C-alpha positions as CSV (number, residue, x, y, z in Angstrom):
1,M,-34.7,-21.1,-19.8
2,D,-34.0,-17.7,-18.5
3,R,-35.9,-14.8,-19.9
4,P,-33.9,-12.1,-21.7
5,D,-33.9,-9.8,-18.8
6,D,-32.6,-12.6,-16.6
7,A,-29.8,-13.4,-18.9
8,D,-28.8,-9.8,-19.2
9,L,-28.8,-9.5,-15.4
10,D,-26.7,-12.8,-15.0
11,R,-24.0,-11.3,-17.4
12,V,-24.0,-8.0,-15.8
13,T,-23.7,-9.6,-12.4
14,S,-21.0,-11.8,-13.4
15,F,-18.8,-9.2,-14.9
16,L,-19.1,-6.9,-11.7
17,R,-18.6,-9.9,-9.4
18,Q,-15.2,-10.6,-11.3
19,L,-14.5,-6.9,-11.4
20,T,-15.0,-6.7,-7.5
21,E,-12.9,-9.5,-6.9
22,L,-10.1,-8.1,-8.8
23,L,-10.4,-4.8,-7.2
24,L,-10.4,-6.5,-3.7
25,D,-7.4,-8.4,-4.5
26,T,-5.4,-5.3,-5.5
27,S,-6.7,-3.2,-2.6
28,G,-3.8,-3.3,-0.3
29,E,-3.6,0.4,0.0
30,G,-7.3,0.9,0.7
31,A,-10.8,-0.1,-0.5
32,E,-12.7,3.2,-0.2
33,L,-12.7,3.8,-4.2
34,I,-14.0,0.1,-5.0
35,G,-17.7,1.3,-4.6
36,R,-17.4,4.1,-6.9
37,H,-15.7,2.3,-9.6
38,L,-18.4,-0.3,-9.5
39,R,-21.4,2.1,-9.5
40,S,-19.8,3.9,-12.5
41,T,-19.1,0.6,-14.4
42,A,-22.7,-0.5,-13.6
43,E,-24.3,2.7,-14.9
44,V,-22.6,2.4,-18.4
45,L,-23.9,-1.4,-18.5
46,G,-27.5,-0.1,-17.6
47,A,-27.5,-1.3,-14.0
48,E,-27.6,-0.3,-10.6
49,T,-25.5,-1.5,-7.7
50,E,-25.4,-1.6,-3.9
51,M,-22.5,-2.8,-1.9
52,L,-21.7,-3.6,1.7
53,L,-17.7,-3.8,1.7
54,V,-15.2,-4.9,4.1
55,P,-11.5,-5.3,3.1
56,D,-11.4,-8.9,2.3
57,G,-15.0,-9.4,0.7
58,A,-18.3,-7.8,-0.3
59,T,-21.9,-8.4,-0.7
60,L,-22.9,-7.0,-4.2
61,T,-26.3,-6.4,-5.2
62,V,-27.0,-5.9,-8.9
63,T,-30.2,-4.4,-10.3
64,V,-31.2,-4.4,-14.1
65,R,-34.5,-3.4,-15.2
66,G,-36.2,-3.9,-11.8
67,R,-34.6,-7.6,-11.4
68,A,-32.0,-8.0,-8.8
69,R,-29.0,-10.6,-8.0
70,T,-27.0,-10.6,-4.9
71,V,-23.6,-12.2,-4.6
72,T,-20.9,-12.3,-2.3
73,V,-17.1,-11.8,-3.2
74,Q,-14.2,-12.5,-1.5
75,G,-10.6,-11.2,-2.0
76,V,-7.2,-10.9,-0.5
77,P,-6.0,-7.3,-0.3
78,E,-2.4,-7.0,-1.4
79,V,-0.1,-5.1,-3.7
80,F,1.9,-7.8,-5.0
81,R,0.3,-7.8,-8.7
82,L,0.1,-4.1,-9.7
83,D,0.4,-5.1,-13.3
84,R,-3.3,-6.2,-13.1
85,L,-4.5,-2.9,-11.6
86,T,-2.7,-1.1,-14.4
87,A,-4.1,-3.2,-17.1
88,L,-7.7,-2.6,-15.8
89,K,-7.5,1.2,-15.7
90,P,-7.8,1.5,-19.7
91,L,-10.5,-1.3,-19.6
92,L,-12.9,0.8,-17.4
93,A,-11.9,3.9,-19.1
94,D,-12.9,2.3,-22.6
95,L,-16.0,1.1,-20.9
96,A,-17.0,4.7,-19.8
97,Q,-16.5,6.2,-23.0
98,G,-18.5,3.5,-25.0
99,R,-15.2,2.3,-26.8
100,T,-15.9,-1.3,-25.8
101,D,-19.0,-3.3,-25.4
102,L,-19.9,-6.1,-22.6
103,T,-18.7,-9.0,-24.7
104,Q,-15.2,-7.3,-25.3
105,A,-14.9,-6.4,-21.6
106,E,-15.6,-9.7,-20.3
107,R,-12.9,-11.0,-22.5
108,R,-10.4,-8.4,-21.6
109,L,-11.3,-8.8,-17.9
110,E,-10.7,-12.4,-18.1
111,R,-7.4,-11.9,-19.8
112,I,-6.3,-9.7,-17.0
113,R,-7.4,-12.0,-14.2
114,N,-5.6,-15.0,-15.7
115,S,-2.4,-13.1,-17.0
116,P,0.8,-14.5,-15.7
117,A,3.1,-12.5,-13.5
118,P,5.1,-10.0,-16.2
119,Y,8.6,-10.8,-14.8
120,P,10.0,-14.5,-14.4
121,W,10.7,-15.8,-10.9
122,W,14.5,-14.7,-10.8
123,L,13.6,-11.3,-11.4
124,K,11.1,-10.9,-8.9
125,L,13.6,-12.5,-6.5
126,L,16.3,-9.8,-7.7
127,G,13.5,-7.1,-7.2
128,I,13.1,-8.0,-3.5
129,V,16.8,-7.9,-3.1
130,L,17.2,-4.5,-4.7
131,F,14.2,-3.2,-2.8
132,S,15.7,-4.0,0.4
133,V,19.3,-3.0,-0.4
134,G,18.0,0.4,-1.5
135,F,16.0,0.8,1.7
136,A,19.1,-0.2,3.8
137,P,21.0,3.1,4.1
138,L,17.8,4.7,5.6
139,M,18.2,2.3,8.4
140,Q,21.9,2.9,9.0
141,P,24.1,4.6,6.1
142,T,26.9,1.9,6.5
143,W,28.6,-0.6,4.0
144,Y,27.9,-3.2,6.6
145,E,24.2,-2.5,6.5
146,I,24.2,-2.8,2.8
147,G,26.3,-6.0,2.8
148,T,24.3,-7.6,5.3
149,T,20.9,-6.7,3.9
150,A,22.0,-8.3,0.5
151,A,22.6,-11.7,2.2
152,L,19.6,-11.7,4.3
153,S,17.3,-10.3,1.7
154,A,18.3,-13.0,-0.8
155,V,17.2,-15.5,1.8
156,V,14.1,-13.5,2.3
157,A,13.5,-13.3,-1.6
158,A,13.9,-17.2,-2.1
159,L,11.4,-17.9,0.6
160,A,8.9,-15.5,-1.0
161,V,9.6,-17.0,-4.4
162,A,8.9,-20.5,-3.1
163,A,5.8,-19.3,-1.4
164,D,4.5,-18.3,-5.0
165,R,4.7,-21.9,-5.9
166,R,3.1,-23.3,-2.6
167,P,0.4,-21.0,-1.7
168,R,0.0,-22.7,1.7
169,L,3.1,-21.2,2.8
170,T,1.7,-17.6,2.3
171,K,-0.1,-17.5,5.5
172,V,2.8,-18.2,7.5
173,L,5.4,-16.6,5.3
174,P,5.9,-13.5,7.4
175,L,6.7,-15.7,10.5
176,V,8.7,-18.0,8.8
177,V,10.7,-15.0,7.1
178,S,11.3,-13.1,10.5
179,V,12.6,-16.3,12.3
180,T,15.0,-17.1,9.6
181,V,16.2,-13.4,9.4
182,S,16.5,-13.0,13.2
183,V,18.6,-16.4,13.4
184,L,20.8,-15.4,10.6
185,T,21.4,-12.0,12.1
186,L,22.2,-12.9,15.5
187,E,24.5,-16.0,14.6
188,L,26.3,-14.4,11.7
189,F,26.1,-10.6,11.5
190,A,25.4,-9.0,15.1
191,D,28.9,-9.8,16.5
192,D,29.9,-6.1,17.1
193,P,27.7,-3.3,18.9
194,A,29.7,-0.9,16.9
195,R,28.0,-2.2,13.6
196,G,24.4,-1.1,15.0
197,G,21.7,-2.9,16.7
198,P,20.6,-6.4,15.6
199,V,17.1,-5.0,14.7
200,L,18.5,-2.3,12.4
201,L,20.4,-5.2,10.7
202,M,17.2,-7.1,10.3
203,L,14.9,-4.5,9.2
204,P,15.7,-3.8,5.6
205,A,15.5,-7.5,5.0
206,L,12.0,-7.8,6.5
207,F,10.9,-4.5,4.9
208,F,9.1,-6.4,2.1
209,F,6.6,-7.7,4.6
210,V,6.3,-4.9,7.1
211,P,2.6,-3.7,6.8
212,G,3.5,0.1,6.9
213,D,1.2,0.4,3.7
214,Y,-1.8,-1.4,5.3
215,L,-1.3,0.8,8.6
216,S,-1.5,4.1,6.7
217,A,-4.5,2.8,4.5
218,A,-6.3,1.8,7.6
219,S,-5.8,5.3,9.1
220,A,-6.8,7.0,5.8
221,E,-10.0,4.9,5.5
222,L,-10.8,5.8,9.2
223,A,-10.0,9.6,8.4
224,A,-12.5,9.4,5.5
225,G,-15.1,8.2,7.7
226,L,-14.9,4.3,6.5
227,V,-15.0,2.9,10.0
228,T,-15.6,-0.8,9.3
229,T,-13.0,-1.2,6.5
230,G,-10.6,0.9,8.4
231,A,-10.8,-1.0,11.6
232,V,-10.7,-4.3,10.2
233,R,-7.6,-3.4,7.9
234,L,-5.9,-1.8,11.1
235,V,-6.4,-5.1,13.1
236,Y,-4.9,-7.0,10.3
237,S,-1.9,-4.7,9.9
238,A,-1.5,-5.1,13.6
239,F,-1.6,-9.0,13.3
240,L,1.0,-8.9,10.5
241,L,3.4,-6.6,12.6
242,L,3.2,-8.9,15.5
243,Q,3.9,-11.8,13.4
244,L,7.2,-10.3,12.4
245,Y,7.6,-9.3,16.0
246,V,7.1,-12.9,17.3
247,G,9.4,-14.4,14.6
248,V,12.3,-12.1,16.0
249,L,11.7,-13.3,19.2
250,I,11.7,-17.0,18.5
251,G,15.0,-16.4,16.8
252,V,16.4,-14.9,20.1
253,L,15.2,-17.7,21.8
254,V,16.7,-20.4,19.2
255,T,20.0,-18.7,19.2
256,G,20.1,-18.2,23.1
257,T,20.6,-14.6,22.7
258,P,19.7,-12.4,25.7
259,T,16.7,-10.0,25.0
260,R,19.1,-7.3,26.1
261,A,21.0,-7.5,22.8
262,L,17.8,-6.2,21.1
263,F,19.0,-2.7,21.3
264,D,18.1,-0.1,18.9
265,Q,21.5,2.1,18.4
266,A,22.6,3.1,15.0
267,A,26.3,2.8,13.7
268,T,28.3,5.5,12.5
269,S,27.9,6.4,9.0
270,D,30.6,5.6,6.4
271,L,28.8,6.0,3.2
272,P,29.4,9.0,0.9
273,R,26.5,11.3,0.3
274,W,26.1,10.4,-3.4
275,S,25.5,6.5,-2.5
276,L,22.4,7.9,-0.6
277,F,21.1,9.5,-3.7
278,L,21.7,6.5,-5.8
279,S,19.9,4.0,-3.3
280,W,16.7,5.5,-4.3
281,I,17.3,4.3,-7.8
282,V,18.2,0.9,-6.6
283,F,15.0,1.0,-4.4
284,T,12.6,2.1,-7.0
285,V,13.9,-0.5,-9.6
286,G,13.6,-3.0,-6.8
287,T,9.9,-2.0,-6.2
288,V,9.1,-2.4,-10.0
289,L,10.3,-5.9,-10.2
290,A,9.1,-7.0,-6.7
291,F,5.5,-5.8,-7.0
292,A,5.0,-6.5,-10.8
293,V,4.8,-2.8,-11.9
294,P,5.2,-2.5,-15.7
295,L,8.9,-1.3,-16.3
296,R,7.6,1.5,-18.6
297,L,6.5,3.3,-15.5
298,L,10.0,3.3,-13.8
299,G,10.8,6.9,-14.9
300,V,7.6,8.7,-13.4
301,L,7.8,6.6,-10.3
302,L,11.4,7.3,-9.8
303,L,10.7,11.2,-10.0
304,L,8.0,10.7,-7.5
305,V,10.3,8.9,-5.1
306,Y,12.8,11.8,-5.3
307,L,9.9,14.6,-5.0
308,T,8.5,12.8,-1.7
309,V,12.2,12.2,-0.4
310,G,13.1,16.0,-1.2
311,V,10.0,17.5,0.2
312,Q,10.2,15.4,3.4
313,S,14.0,16.2,3.8
314,L,13.2,19.9,3.1
315,V,10.4,20.5,5.5
316,T,11.8,18.2,8.1
317,G,14.6,20.6,8.5
318,L,12.4,23.5,8.9
319,I,9.6,22.1,11.1
320,G,10.6,18.7,12.3
321,E,9.9,15.0,11.1
322,V,6.2,14.9,11.9
323,G,5.6,18.1,9.7
324,G,8.1,16.9,7.1
325,T,6.4,13.5,6.6
326,F,2.6,15.3,6.7
327,V,3.7,17.8,3.9
328,A,5.5,14.9,1.8
329,A,2.6,12.6,2.2
330,T,0.3,15.7,1.0
331,V,2.5,16.6,-1.9
332,L,2.6,13.1,-3.1
333,A,-1.1,12.5,-2.9
334,V,-1.7,15.7,-4.8
335,V,0.6,15.0,-7.6
336,A,-0.3,11.2,-7.8
337,T,-4.1,12.3,-8.0
338,V,-3.5,14.9,-10.8
339,L,-1.5,12.5,-12.8
340,A,-3.9,9.6,-12.4
341,R,-6.6,11.7,-14.1
342,S,-5.1,11.0,-17.5
343,P,-6.0,7.8,-19.2
344,R,-2.1,7.6,-20.2
345,H,-1.0,7.3,-16.6
346,P,-1.2,4.6,-14.3
347,P,-3.7,4.2,-11.2
348,R,-3.1,6.4,-8.3
349,L,-2.2,3.4,-6.2
350,V,0.8,2.6,-8.4
351,L,1.8,6.1,-8.5
352,L,1.7,6.3,-4.8
353,L,3.3,3.1,-3.6
354,P,7.2,3.7,-4.3
355,G,6.9,7.3,-2.7
356,F,4.9,6.1,0.2
357,F,7.4,3.3,1.1
358,T,10.1,6.0,1.5
359,L,8.2,7.4,4.6
360,T,9.2,4.2,6.4
361,V,6.0,3.7,8.6
362,G,6.0,0.1,9.5
363,S,9.6,-0.2,10.5
364,L,9.1,2.0,13.5
365,G,6.4,-0.5,14.9
366,M,9.1,-3.3,14.5
367,R,11.8,-1.3,16.4
368,G,9.5,-0.3,19.1
369,L,8.3,-3.6,19.7
370,T,11.7,-5.4,19.6
371,T,13.2,-2.7,21.8
372,L,10.5,-3.2,24.2
373,A,11.3,-6.8,24.3
374,G,15.0,-6.1,25.1
375,G,14.0,-4.1,28.1
376,Y,14.5,-0.5,26.8
377,V,11.2,0.5,27.9
378,I,11.5,4.3,27.3
379,E,13.1,3.9,23.8
380,G,10.4,1.1,22.8
381,F,7.6,3.5,23.7
382,Q,9.1,6.5,21.9
383,D,9.2,4.4,18.7
384,L,5.7,3.3,19.1
385,L,4.4,6.8,20.0
386,K,6.5,8.1,16.8
387,L,4.7,5.2,14.8
388,V,1.2,6.3,15.7
389,T,2.1,10.0,15.1
390,I,3.7,9.2,11.7
391,V,1.0,6.9,10.6
392,V,-1.7,9.6,11.3
393,S,0.3,12.2,9.6
394,I,0.6,10.2,6.5
395,A,-2.9,9.2,6.4
396,V,-4.3,12.8,7.0
397,G,-1.8,14.2,4.4
398,M,-3.0,11.7,1.8
399,V,-6.5,12.4,2.6
400,L,-5.8,16.2,2.2
401,G,-3.8,15.7,-1.0
402,A,-6.5,13.8,-2.6
403,A,-9.0,16.3,-1.5
404,L,-7.2,19.3,-2.9
405,A,-6.6,17.5,-6.1
406,A,-10.1,16.4,-6.6
407,P,-11.9,17.8,-9.8
408,D,-14.5,20.5,-9.5
409,R,-17.2,18.7,-11.1
410,P,-18.5,15.3,-10.0
411,R,-17.0,12.3,-11.7
412,S,-15.6,9.1,-11.2
413,R,-12.2,9.1,-9.2
414,P,-9.3,7.5,-11.1
415,L,-8.1,3.9,-9.9
């Protein structure tokens, strides 16, 4: 039989292991804060922790009254169940303030880990469609782009929902989705160059899988000095982007389309200005449904989206796109960090995500790779160079914003 000290150590270790796993699973925007959350939680429980962290795993050593346990934890970094991260914040706050004990915390954590998705499958499907359609005018402000995106994203959403029920499909889902979108676009929608390049027609439907968030998170971790986690996440981001790129090329081969058809020219705009303003409402509603964000947060997320878009547009007009993106990322990070200090507001990641997506990082990578494959070397390298510049601008802007909004006295940062 375990001695009392061993029993306490086992309970605390088990709780912290499950907490680490949940934090890893919801760390698609960066894992740099996990160690701080665990250390502060362990202190409340009378323990000390040491951690070796990578994006998809951790080695955790927990010490209670001189006795230690070491466990390994694995996770899959993503952002598709943000309801769990949102529910976790008040639990950790209650622990820190002494409003709950370990027994209650164990039960609450177990409920969070086992909670079903907040929306039925058909609402997630609708969310992915709205997410893509709301983003479409940013690629090409045309009615044809919106109609094409609606049709293609419905197919993408159906595949994503099917993969939720068949987890084995998840590993190859980006490739399957990009092949499907490529074939459908080239066969059905890319019949007139005046309607824009095929890649511009494909991108909004693929945007749900484009790893722009991972790319910027990796850059932010590198900027913060977390070389191992940043480098691993950067490689993973590049692999996801290459999956989508290869899928597009497979679609080109299957349809017998010459690669020269992969040009990157936008069609002439035929959308009224008010439609662009409303598209961000559609986009934000889609983000809430697609990423399982509680519906009560729609208002504040919509305000942050319009703030980010407004700042980016205004500053871009003054000093150019790179400066506009940097300033917008900084302002978004400052506001999200300040808001996240309050227990009444959601975690910083949830506040950042919709506004971050408006900065459209990953789509530049897809445009650059496919344009290169089409033989347009100069244009392709220009897109890739722009990708690197924008990714670094966003990452540094978010690091600067978090630093500017950091509290004066040392304390645990908000989730």
